[in-house]
C-alpha positions in Angstrom: 191.8 34.6 144.3 192.7 38.1 144.4 191.2 38.5 141.2 187.7 36.8 142.2 188.2 39.5 145.7 188.4 42.4 143.0 185.7 41.4 141.4 183.6 41.3 144.1 184.6 44.5 145.1 183.7 46.2 142.5 180.2 44.5 142.7 179.4 46.3 145.8 180.7 49.9 145.0 178.9 49.3 142.2 175.3 48.4 144.0 175.8 51.1 146.5 176.8 53.8 143.5 173.5 52.7 141.6 171.6 52.7 145.4 172.9 56.2 145.9 172.0 57.6 142.5 168.5 56.0 142.5 168.0 58.1 145.6 169.1 61.4 144.5 167.0 61.0 141.6 163.8 60.1 143.6 164.7 63.3 145.7 165.6 65.5 142.8 162.2 64.6 141.1 159.9 65.1 144.5 161.9 67.8 145.7 160.5 70.8 143.0 156.6 69.4 144.1 157.3 70.5 148.1 158.8 73.7 147.1 156.5 74.9 144.7 153.5 74.2 147.1 155.8 76.2 149.5 156.4 79.7 147.1 153.2 79.8 145.2 150.5 82.1 146.7 147.0 81.8 144.5 144.9 84.9 143.9 142.7 84.8 146.5 138.9 83.7 145.0 135.9 85.6 146.3 133.5 83.2 148.4 130.1 82.5 147.1 128.6 84.7 150.1 130.7 87.8 149.6 130.1 87.4 145.4 126.4 87.2 146.2 126.3 90.4 148.8 128.2 92.6 146.1 125.3 91.6 143.4 121.5 93.4 144.4 118.9 91.4 143.4 116.7 92.5 140.4 114.8 95.7 140.7 117.1 97.3 143.5 120.2 99.4 142.8 123.3 99.0 144.7 123.8 102.8 146.1 127.2 101.3 148.3 127.7 98.7 150.5 125.0 97.6 152.6 122.7 100.3 151.4 120.3 99.2 148.6 118.0 101.3 146.7 114.5 100.6 144.8 111.3 102.6 143.2 108.4 101.0 142.1 105.9 103.1 139.8 102.1 102.5 140.3 99.9 103.2 137.2 96.2 103.0 136.5 94.4 100.8 133.7 95.2 104.4 131.5 98.5 103.8 131.9 99.0 106.5 134.0 101.1 107.0 136.6 99.8 107.5 140.6 102.4 106.9 142.5 106.2 106.6 143.2 107.4 104.2 145.5 110.8 104.7 146.6 112.5 102.2 149.0 115.8 102.5 151.1 117.2 99.1 152.2 119.7 98.8 155.2 121.6 96.2 156.3 122.5 96.8 160.1 125.9 95.1 159.3 126.9 97.9 157.4 124.4 100.5 159.0 123.1 101.9 162.4 120.1 103.8 163.3 119.8 106.7 165.6 117.0 109.2 166.9 117.3 113.0 166.8 114.9 115.7 168.8 114.5 119.4 169.3 111.8 121.3 170.7 112.3 123.6 167.8 111.5 121.7 164.7 114.1 122.1 161.7 114.7 121.2 157.8 115.9 117.6 156.6 118.9 119.6 155.4 119.4 121.1 158.8 119.4 118.3 160.8 122.0 116.2 158.3 124.3 119.1 158.7 124.0 118.9 161.9 124.0 115.2 162.5 126.1 114.4 159.9 124.0 111.2 159.1 124.0 109.3 155.8 120.2 109.5 155.4 117.7 111.4 157.6 114.2 110.5 157.8 110.6 112.0 159.0 110.1 110.1 162.4 106.5 109.7 163.8 103.6 111.9 164.8 103.8 115.0 167.3 102.0 117.9 169.0 102.7 121.6 169.8 102.1 123.1 172.8 102.8 127.0 173.6 105.2 126.9 170.5 106.9 123.7 171.9 106.9 120.5 169.8 107.0 117.1 171.4 106.0 113.6 170.0 102.9 111.6 170.7 104.2 108.2 171.9 107.6 107.8 173.6 110.3 109.2 172.3 114.1 107.5 173.7 117.2 109.7 172.6 120.4 108.8 173.6 119.0 107.0 176.6 116.4 110.0 177.7 113.1 109.6 177.7 110.3 112.1 176.2 106.4 111.4 176.0 104.2 108.4 176.9 104.5 105.0 175.5 101.0 103.9 173.6 99.1 101.1 175.3 97.6 98.4 173.5 98.4 99.6 170.1 100.9 101.0 167.7 104.5 100.1 166.7 107.7 100.7 168.4 111.6 101.3 166.1 113.9 100.2 169.3 117.7 101.1 169.2 119.9 98.8 170.8 123.7 99.6 171.0 124.0 96.8 168.1 121.2 96.3 166.6 117.4 97.9 165.5 114.3 96.4 165.8 110.7 97.0 165.4 107.6 96.1 167.6 104.3 95.9 167.3 103.5 97.2 171.0 100.4 94.5 171.3 102.7 91.7 171.3 105.5 93.5 172.6 104.8 96.2 174.9 107.7 98.4 176.0 109.3 97.6 179.0 111.3 101.0 181.0 113.4 98.2 182.2 115.2 97.4 178.8 118.3 99.4 178.2 117.7 101.0 174.8 119.4 103.6 173.3 116.8 104.9 171.2 113.5 104.7 170.3 110.5 106.3 168.5 106.6 105.1 168.3 104.4 105.7 165.7 101.1 103.9 164.3 99.6 102.0 162.6 101.1 98.8 161.8 100.7 98.6 158.3 102.2 95.0 158.6 101.9 92.6 161.5 104.5 90.4 162.8 104.7 87.4 160.3 103.6 89.4 157.3 100.0 90.1 158.2 97.7 92.5 156.9 97.7 95.0 159.4 94.9 97.8 158.7 92.5 95.8 157.2 89.6 97.0 155.2 87.2 97.5 158.2 89.0 100.3 159.2 89.3 102.0 155.7 88.5 105.7 156.0 89.0 106.7 152.1 91.7 108.9 152.7 94.8 109.4 150.8 98.5 111.2 151.8 102.0 111.2 151.6 103.0 107.9 153.4 106.4 107.4 155.2 106.7 103.9 156.0 109.8 102.2 158.5 109.5 98.5 157.7 111.9 94.8 158.8 112.2 92.1 156.5 112.3 88.6 157.8 116.4 88.9 156.9 116.3 91.8 159.5 117.1 94.8 157.0 115.6 97.7 157.7 113.6 99.5 154.6 112.6 103.2 154.9 109.8 103.5 152.6 108.3 107.1 150.8 105.2 107.4 149.2 105.3 110.7 147.7 102.5 111.5 145.5 99.5 110.9 147.9 98.2 107.8 146.2 97.7 105.3 149.1 95.1 105.0 151.7 96.2 103.4 155.2 94.6 100.5 154.1 95.1 100.5 150.2 99.1 100.7 151.7 98.8 97.9 154.0 97.5 95.6 151.3 100.6 96.6 148.9 103.2 96.0 151.6 101.9 92.5 152.5 101.7 91.5 149.1 104.7 92.5 147.9 107.8 91.0 146.5 109.7 93.1 150.0 109.2 90.2 152.1 108.2 92.1 154.8 108.0 90.8 158.9 106.6 94.0 160.0 106.1 97.6 158.9 105.0 101.3 161.2 103.4 103.9 159.4 105.2 107.1 160.5 103.8 111.1 160.0 102.7 111.3 156.5 101.1 114.3 154.4 103.7 117.4 155.1 106.0 115.6 157.8 106.3 113.1 155.0 110.2 113.4 153.6 114.0 111.9 153.3 117.2 113.0 152.7 120.4 110.9 151.6 123.0 112.3 151.4 125.5 110.6 148.6 124.7 110.5 146.1 122.3 113.1 147.0 118.6 112.7 147.0 116.1 114.5 148.7 112.1 114.1 148.8 111.2 117.0 150.9 108.2 117.8 153.4 106.5 120.9 153.3 107.5 121.2 157.2 110.3 121.6 159.4 110.5 118.7 161.8 111.0 118.3 165.6 112.9 114.5 165.2 114.0 112.5 162.9 115.5 108.7 162.0 119.1 108.9 161.0 121.5 106.6 159.4 125.0 105.9 159.9 127.5 103.6 158.6 128.8 101.8 161.1 
């Protein structure tokens, strides 16, 4: 009898021992997985969006994040270069625009030193009265208005606190009640909203000149375009911009000829106007 009880007790102890051992084995097998996940921090992998943003499109060079540059050479059938189209494309998430004006005109170098802007571009047309320079069309600087708004023609660079936009004044006239930080008007429209031809053949006057253009593409980016050799007429330029691969939504002609000029601060690049400028478009990093 005692022997049977002893055997039964040993059997129970063996079952308990085996059960306990099995639990330990399960715990040891499972625990390192949890610990490894908790302690291991993987190296972040760039998202698709950030990788794409860092690689410029073919034909474009990245100057700095949010600012790209492109040069397109135009040749005749004799392979002689007629024009070099200089284009800077500005992402408004990285840069903001502004306008500066002074009754006494200044060189692009002086404008850049006084404002500290990354880019300085000539503005629209202006008139002179008793050695005072004032803009043709409406100009707003720091919320203060100068000049009169064009009625029924031309375009407008309208700058809000958070963004800039281009408008065709025929479709979107200036509203004196809208709170604009800065603005500039000029003419003619070279690309109408939606990417349509803005300056048709019926308006061709066969006058070629140096040109400055401000445009906006369908992604909302601002393009600053300069053609310094003086090849294009307004109609030719309108056709080129409309048919180009720039995907433009709207483009406005600025003052050209001797006023055409741009200064990029870093890396420095200068297409110099032949005369000082009373007001300019400025580009700053955000």
